C-alpha positions as CSV (number, residue, x, y, z in Angstrom):
1,X,41.7,-21.5,53.3
2,X,37.6,-22.0,52.5
3,X,36.9,-22.1,48.8
4,X,33.0,-21.5,47.6
5,X,31.9,-23.1,44.8
6,X,28.9,-22.2,42.8
7,X,27.0,-24.5,41.5
8,X,25.4,-24.4,38.4
9,X,21.7,-24.1,39.7
10,X,22.8,-21.1,42.0
11,X,25.0,-19.8,39.3
12,X,21.3,-19.8,37.2
13,X,19.7,-18.4,39.4
14,X,21.8,-15.7,40.4
15,X,21.8,-14.3,36.2
16,X,18.3,-15.2,36.0
17,X,18.1,-12.8,38.8
18,X,19.9,-10.1,37.8
19,X,18.4,-10.0,34.0
20,X,14.9,-9.8,35.6
21,X,15.9,-7.3,38.5
22,X,17.5,-5.1,34.9
23,X,14.0,-5.6,33.1
24,X,12.3,-4.5,36.3
25,X,14.6,-0.8,36.6
26,X,13.9,-0.8,32.5
27,X,10.7,-1.0,32.6
28,X,10.4,1.3,35.6
29,X,12.3,4.0,34.1
30,X,10.0,3.8,30.9
31,X,7.3,4.3,32.9
32,X,8.4,7.3,34.7
33,X,9.6,8.8,31.2
34,X,6.1,8.1,29.7
35,X,4.4,9.1,32.9
36,X,5.8,12.5,32.5
37,X,4.7,12.6,29.2
38,X,1.5,12.0,30.3
39,X,1.5,14.7,32.8
40,X,3.1,17.3,29.9
41,X,0.3,16.3,27.5
42,X,-2.8,16.2,29.8
43,X,-1.5,19.7,31.3
44,X,-1.2,21.1,27.9
45,X,-4.7,20.4,26.8
46,X,-6.0,22.1,30.3
47,X,-4.4,24.9,29.3
48,X,-5.8,24.9,25.5
49,X,-9.1,23.1,25.5
50,X,-10.2,24.6,22.4
51,X,-7.1,23.9,20.3
52,X,-4.4,21.7,20.7
53,X,-7.0,18.7,19.2
54,X,-9.3,20.9,17.1
55,X,-10.5,18.0,14.2
56,X,-8.8,18.3,10.9
57,X,-10.4,19.0,7.7
58,X,-8.4,17.0,4.6
59,X,-8.8,20.0,1.7
60,X,-9.1,17.7,-1.7
61,X,-6.3,18.0,-4.4
62,X,-6.2,20.7,-6.1
63,X,-5.1,20.9,-10.3
64,X,-1.6,22.4,-9.1
65,X,-1.0,19.5,-6.7
66,X,-2.4,17.3,-9.9
67,X,-0.1,17.8,-12.0
68,X,2.7,17.9,-9.6
69,X,1.6,13.8,-8.3
70,X,1.6,13.1,-12.0
71,X,5.4,14.5,-12.8
72,X,6.2,12.2,-9.9
73,X,4.3,9.2,-11.2
74,X,6.3,9.3,-14.6
75,X,9.4,10.2,-12.8
76,X,9.7,7.1,-10.5
77,X,8.1,4.7,-13.4
78,X,11.4,6.0,-15.5
79,X,13.7,5.7,-12.8
80,X,12.7,3.2,-9.8
81,X,10.8,0.0,-10.3
82,X,10.5,-0.5,-6.7
83,X,9.2,2.2,-5.6
84,X,6.7,3.0,-8.7
85,X,4.6,-0.2,-7.6
86,X,4.2,0.9,-4.5
87,X,2.9,4.0,-5.0
88,X,0.4,2.2,-7.9
89,X,-0.6,-0.2,-5.0
90,X,-1.0,2.5,-2.7
91,X,-3.2,4.6,-4.7
92,X,-5.6,1.4,-5.7
93,X,-6.1,1.0,-1.5
94,X,-6.3,4.9,-0.7
95,X,-7.4,8.3,-2.0
96,X,-5.3,10.7,-4.2
97,X,-5.5,13.1,-1.1
98,X,-3.7,10.2,1.5
99,X,-0.6,10.7,-0.7
100,X,0.6,14.1,-0.3
101,X,2.9,13.4,2.0
102,X,4.8,10.2,0.0
103,X,4.8,12.6,-2.5
104,X,6.6,15.7,-0.9
105,X,9.0,13.3,0.4
106,X,10.0,11.1,-2.1
107,X,11.0,13.9,-4.5
108,X,13.7,14.5,-2.2
109,X,14.1,10.6,0.1
110,X,17.3,8.9,0.8
111,X,17.9,5.1,-0.3
112,X,20.5,3.2,1.4
113,X,21.0,-0.3,0.6
114,X,23.6,-1.4,3.6
115,X,26.2,-4.6,3.1
116,X,25.8,-6.9,6.1
117,X,28.8,-5.6,8.7
118,X,26.7,-2.9,9.4
119,X,23.6,-4.9,9.7
120,X,25.8,-6.5,12.6
121,X,25.8,-2.6,14.6
122,X,21.7,-2.1,14.2
123,X,19.0,-4.6,15.6
124,X,16.4,-3.4,12.7
125,X,15.7,-4.8,9.0
126,X,15.4,-1.7,7.6
127,X,14.9,2.0,9.3
128,X,13.2,4.8,8.6
129,X,14.7,8.4,9.3
130,X,12.1,10.8,10.1
131,X,14.0,13.9,10.0
132,X,16.4,13.2,7.2
133,X,13.7,11.6,5.1
134,X,16.4,8.5,4.6
135,X,15.5,4.7,4.5
136,X,18.5,1.9,5.0
137,X,17.6,-1.3,3.9
138,X,19.8,-3.9,6.0
139,X,18.0,-7.3,5.3
140,X,16.9,-6.8,1.4
141,X,13.6,-8.4,1.8
142,X,10.2,-7.1,0.2
143,X,8.5,-6.6,3.5
144,X,11.2,-4.2,5.2
145,X,10.8,-1.6,2.0
146,X,7.2,-1.4,2.2
147,X,7.3,-1.1,5.9
148,X,9.7,1.8,5.6
149,X,7.9,3.1,2.2
150,X,5.0,3.9,4.3
151,X,6.5,5.5,7.7
152,X,7.5,7.7,4.3
153,X,4.6,8.2,3.1
154,X,3.2,9.1,6.3
155,X,5.2,11.6,7.3
156,X,4.9,15.1,7.9
157,X,8.4,16.9,8.9
158,X,6.8,20.3,9.5
159,X,4.5,18.9,12.4
160,X,6.9,16.7,13.6
161,X,4.6,14.1,13.4
162,X,4.9,10.0,11.1
163,X,2.2,8.9,11.2
164,X,0.6,8.7,14.2
165,X,4.2,9.3,16.3
166,X,4.8,12.7,17.5
167,X,6.8,14.7,19.6
168,X,6.9,18.6,21.2
169,X,7.6,20.6,24.3
170,X,5.1,22.7,26.1
171,X,6.1,25.3,28.6
172,X,9.8,23.8,28.1
173,X,8.5,20.5,28.5
174,X,9.3,17.6,26.1
175,X,6.9,14.6,25.0
176,X,7.0,12.0,22.5
177,X,4.0,9.7,21.5
178,X,2.2,7.4,19.7
179,X,5.7,5.9,18.3
180,X,3.9,2.2,19.3
181,X,1.1,2.6,17.3
182,X,2.4,4.4,14.2
183,X,4.5,0.7,14.4
184,X,1.6,-1.4,14.9
185,X,-0.5,0.6,12.3
186,X,2.1,0.4,9.6
187,X,2.4,-3.5,9.3
188,X,-1.2,-3.9,9.5
189,X,-1.0,-1.8,6.4
190,X,1.9,-3.5,5.2
191,X,-0.3,-6.7,5.3
192,X,-3.1,-5.4,4.2
193,X,-2.1,-3.4,0.9
194,X,1.2,-5.7,0.0
195,X,0.4,-8.9,1.9
196,X,3.1,-9.1,3.8
197,X,3.0,-11.6,6.5
198,X,6.3,-10.8,8.0
199,X,5.1,-9.2,11.7
200,X,7.7,-8.1,13.8
201,X,5.6,-6.5,16.0
202,X,2.5,-8.8,16.6
203,X,1.4,-7.5,19.9
204,X,1.6,-3.8,18.6
205,X,-0.4,-5.2,15.7
206,X,-3.0,-6.3,18.1
207,X,-3.8,-3.1,20.1
208,X,-3.8,-1.3,16.5
209,X,-6.3,-3.6,15.0
210,X,-8.0,-2.9,18.5
211,X,-7.7,1.0,18.6
212,X,-9.4,0.7,14.4
213,X,-12.3,-0.9,16.1
214,X,-13.1,2.3,17.7
215,X,-13.7,4.2,14.3
216,X,-16.9,4.6,12.9
217,X,-15.3,4.6,9.8
218,X,-12.0,1.6,10.0
219,X,-10.9,4.4,6.6
220,X,-10.7,7.5,8.4
221,X,-7.8,5.7,10.4
222,X,-6.3,5.2,7.4
223,X,-6.8,8.9,6.8
224,X,-5.4,9.8,9.5
225,X,-2.2,7.9,9.4
226,X,-1.4,8.8,5.7
227,X,-2.2,12.5,6.9
228,X,0.1,12.2,9.7
229,X,-2.9,13.3,12.3
230,X,-2.3,11.7,15.6
231,X,-4.9,14.7,16.8
232,X,-8.1,13.6,14.8
233,X,-7.3,9.7,16.6
234,X,-7.3,11.2,19.7
235,X,-10.2,13.1,18.9
236,X,-12.8,9.6,17.8
237,X,-11.5,8.0,21.0
238,X,-13.1,10.4,22.7
239,X,-16.0,8.8,21.2
240,X,-15.7,6.2,23.8
241,X,-13.7,7.9,26.5
242,X,-12.4,11.0,27.9
243,X,-9.5,12.5,26.8
244,X,-6.8,11.7,29.8
245,X,-7.9,8.1,28.7
246,X,-7.0,8.4,25.4
247,X,-3.6,9.7,25.9
248,X,-3.1,7.3,28.5
249,X,-4.0,4.0,25.7
250,X,-2.2,5.7,23.3
251,X,1.3,6.1,25.8
252,X,0.7,2.3,27.1
253,X,1.0,1.1,23.7
254,X,3.8,2.9,23.1
255,X,5.5,1.5,26.7
256,X,4.3,-2.5,25.1
257,X,6.9,-0.9,22.1
258,X,9.6,-0.8,24.2
259,X,8.8,-3.5,26.4
260,X,7.1,-6.7,24.5
261,X,8.0,-8.9,26.9
262,X,6.1,-7.3,30.1
263,X,2.8,-9.7,29.2
264,X,1.0,-8.4,32.6
265,X,0.9,-5.0,31.7
266,X,0.3,-6.3,28.0
267,X,-3.2,-8.2,29.3
268,X,-4.1,-5.7,31.7
269,X,-4.1,-3.0,28.5
270,X,-6.1,-5.7,26.6
271,X,-8.7,-5.5,29.9
272,X,-9.0,-1.3,30.0
273,X,-9.7,-1.1,26.2
274,X,-12.2,-3.5,26.2
275,X,-14.0,-1.7,29.6
276,X,-13.5,1.3,27.3
277,X,-15.3,-0.3,23.8
278,X,-17.9,-1.4,26.7
279,X,-18.7,2.2,27.8
280,X,-20.1,2.9,24.0
281,X,-21.2,-0.1,22.4
282,X,-23.8,-2.8,22.0
283,X,-22.9,-5.6,24.2
284,X,-23.0,-7.9,21.0
285,X,-20.0,-5.8,19.6
286,X,-18.3,-5.6,22.8
287,X,-18.6,-9.5,23.1
288,X,-16.9,-9.6,19.7
289,X,-14.0,-6.6,20.5
290,X,-13.9,-8.5,23.4
291,X,-13.0,-12.3,21.5
292,X,-11.0,-10.7,18.8
293,X,-9.0,-8.7,21.8
294,X,-8.3,-11.8,23.5
295,X,-7.2,-14.4,20.1
296,X,-3.9,-15.5,21.2
297,X,-1.0,-14.2,19.7
298,X,0.9,-16.7,17.0
299,X,4.1,-15.6,16.1
300,X,4.7,-15.6,12.6
301,X,8.2,-16.9,11.3
């Protein structure tokens, strides 16, 4: 009887080949799903050009809202020091009008601190469920709580939007867009406001910081985030590109969120952003944008 022996090199080749094939298949499936979302959104834009993406204006707080804010602040001060300090820090960086979603959500939010056994079943350090308005903490680190409190602060359940992450349907076709941008920008604010340096998604942070540069006033992106308004972000991007490109870019950032190790795709996206930025900005501005875009990402420990 003839025996077939597989050497270590051949076995390694078979294993690596299998992983590569699996990655290729997963990436292909993701691209197909995102392409379908893109087609649905573009069709919706075509049929509702004057109503789908309309600039939203934010009202100042009225007297009743101011009283609610004060009651919530006093209650937090008495019942939860960590969340109270989070809220106080937010008020130092952003306007009260941007805290409507925080005040609305925190009154009915659930905070669940899980044990290490349950952590084994989850790949996240923490997780904010936007539909249940619930934060689950698996690893008790300062950056995990502030990160998910930022998600809570930008969640509008009525609009089905969490920061820049939104989902919906058009003619029975579902779509989802903005998760990658939302995660990256949440990390940016977590560093900017709370000096949290543990970056979970360095590529998403880089891409989100580049999107911020398309804003004439970066504080406007912050306002759109806290008011859960992807529409305003898309409209801001259309000052530098057409609406199809704006939708395409946001969906490509979603792809990077799912497949962060697809380095070729990431670098192509970086080059695309530089190209789009060049269309509406001066040479020196574009040069600085490209320099920032192509900086080597240093992974944080």
